[in-house]
N, C-alpha and C positions, 0 to 999 in steps of 0.2 A: 592592495591597501586592506589591509583586517579587518574585522569589524569583530561586536560581543557576540556571546551563544545568542543571546535574548534578540538581539538585532536582527541576527539569521530567525528567531520563532517569528520575527513581523516577519520577513521574506516568505515565512512557508505559508503563511497566513493570508500574503495578500491578496485582494480580491481581483490586478490585474496577471497574479501565475496563472501561465498557463493550466486547465484546470483537468482531473482524469481523460473526461471524453473528448476534449480536442486531442489528446497524446492517442488515444481511440485511432479516431481519422487522421491521423498524421502518420500511425504503427501498420494500422490492420487497412487490409484492402477488400470492398465490398464485403461490411461488414453485418448480419443478420442480430439484431435482437432478439433475447427472446423473454421471456418473462414469469416472473408466475412461482411460486414455493412448489407447489403438488399438492398444499396442505388449506387454498386458499386465501395464501395473500401472499401482497404483491409490496415491496422497496422500489420505492423509485431512486433512492440515494446509492442503491447497490446494482451496475448495471453488468450485464454481460451475454455473448452468442458466442458464435465461430463467426472466422473470417481468414486472409489472406497473411501469414507475417513470410514476406520475400519467398510469393508460394507457395509457401507450407501451409499445409490446414491447422489452424489452431483453435482456443476457447482464448474468450478473452473475459477479464474479469476488473469492474473498478467499484472501489469509494470513491462518487461522484460529488464535490462542491457546486452550486451553483456561479456561475458570473457576474449575477444581479442579484438583489433582494426579490425579484421575484422566481429565481428559479431555486437562489437560495431555501425559503420558503418549499417549493416546490420536491426538492432534496435532502429537507430536515434538515441544512446544514453538516453535508454530509457525516450523517451520524446513524448507521442500519439500526434497523429492529430483527430480531427473531425469522422474521421472512425472509426480508433478504442476506441474512448469512445462509439458511436455509433453501436460496435459491443458489448463491456461489455454491452450495453443494453439492446441488443438483448436478449442477453443470462439469463441477470439478468430476464428479462418478460418470456423466455423460461422456467427459474429455476423454478418461483414462479407458471406458466402453470401447470406444473407435479408433483410439492408438494416440489422442488432439494432442502435444504440447501446451500446458495454460501458461498465461502470461497474466500477471494482477499488477493495475493501478493503483495505489493508494496516498487519497489525501483527506487523511477525518483528524478530527479530534476526540474519540470515543466510538463508542457506539453509546445507543439511544440511552440515558438514566432512564425513564418514564416511570414510572409506574406498568402502568400498558406491556409495555416490554417486558417490563419481570415478570408476572401474568402471565408474559405468552412465551416464554422460556427463553427468555436473552442469550444468559448460562450457560442452560445447556443447549441453546442453536450454538454459542463459540464454543467453549469446550469440545461439541462434533465435530465442527471444521477441522482446529488446532488435529486433532489426532486423525482422523480419517485423509487430512495432507501431509497426514508423514507419511501415511500409507502412500499413497498413492501413485502405481509404477508407472509414472510418465511425466517427465523433465517440468516444473516451476519454475518460471521467473519473475521475482514479483519488482515494482520498482515504486517507489515511493516519490512523489514527483513535488507535496508538499509537504506537510503535515499529517507524521504516525502519529497516531494517539492513543496510546493504554489496547486493551488488547481487541477491541475496532480494528486495529489496525494486522495486529499481531493473526489475527483470524484468517486473512489476506497474505502469512509472511512469509509463510512457513513451507521456504524453498529450498530448492537447491544453490540455488544464486542469487544474493538480495542487493537491487542497484536504488542507490540516494541518489540525487540531483544535488549539486555542489550545497547548497542551500535550502534544503530538506532539513529533517528534523524526525526522531523518531524514539519515542520515550516510553516508558511506564504509567503516564499521566501527565499533563498541564503545568505547566513554570507555576502558572499561577495558584494550583492546585497543591503543587508541594510545596512550595512558599508557605500553601498558611500551616501546612502541619507542622514544616520544619521552624518557620522559624517564628510563626503567626506573626509578621510583621508584612507586610507587603508592601516596603520601599524596600524590602532585599531582593527584587523580582531579581536584579541582575544575579547577586551571588548564588539565590538559589538555581537558577537554568546554570551557570557555568559549571556547579555542583553535578548537574545531571547526567553529566556530560551525554547529551543529548544529539550534540552535531553530525553530520553522516562523515568529518574528520577524526570526532573522538567515537563510533564506531569503527571504524574505519583502525584504529589500531587497536582498539575491542577484540576484533576479527568480528565481530559485529555483522557490519556492510563486507559486503564484499571487493563493490567498486563504483567509484563516485564518478557521475560524467558534468562536466565542467560548467555552468551557468556563466552567465556577460560579466566583463568584468565590470560594468559602472552597475550592477545591479542592475538592470532593469530587466521588462520581460519584453522590449524590442525586440527583433531581428533571431527568436527562437530557432529558429532554422538550422544553425549550429548544433543545436542544443538536440533538438531533434535528431539529426543526423547521426553523430554520438552516439546515444542513447542507441540507433536502429544497432550501429556497428557493436556494438554489450553487448544486446540479444543474440543476436545473427553468432556471435563469437562463441559465446555462452552454452543457445543451444544446439549448437553442432556438438561442443563437447557434453556434453549433457543427453544426446539423440546420443552419441559413440559406448553410453554408458552400458555397462551389464549388471550394474551391482549400483543399481539409483538410490533406492531404499535404503539400504546398507550407508550409503555416504552420506546420504541424507540422514541421517540419524547422529553416526560420527561429528559431522558439523554442529547439530545443536548440543550434542551431548559435550563436547569441546569450549563452548562457554562456560567465561570464566574461569577454563583451565591454566 
């Protein structure tokens, strides 16, 4: 049964959907979480640290939404602030120093747009992590688990392999924002969402998404174990390929420069 792009957006945003912290718990053994950006700030929306993926030491980073109202408020509804992106970059540079691959899990409507974030260097923090992750000399695998919104998602998606769950989305901004700009009529939200080509299937055709992981046929989030297992195999397969590459950074540049060609 096929569903519309906007229905996929709703599935990507569902409160019932497993959040990145659950992906970490399922895929990373013995995780140790690190905190702080070493500039005096800590952002709970971005969590990261080190652990084992199939006995391989890795660095993991996630932009996380909460599973309920209390947790959503604690994680700022998955909208990271500059200190979160600075923490993520700190962990990436540490991973490079010790030769650990990086796995990122992304579920965010976008970076936090508040005035305090702008004053604290939001644009610079995002630009810096995008630039420096492009040159990172260890494999990076990014997984969009739900919503991948705007530069807030791109900051953790400059990777060698981008994996998307079947009903996840990845876009330059929210469908609501796109609709208000393009059509100036929220009744056109369905058409606007289709126009954006933000589904995993659309992005796979465009060459942006490298691999799609199937979800439940009934679009529920129960019995997600098969999805976790399929994702684990996909990460392992791509990790092995990238670890064997002698020109990792060059291949990453070629990949991104090929978008739109």
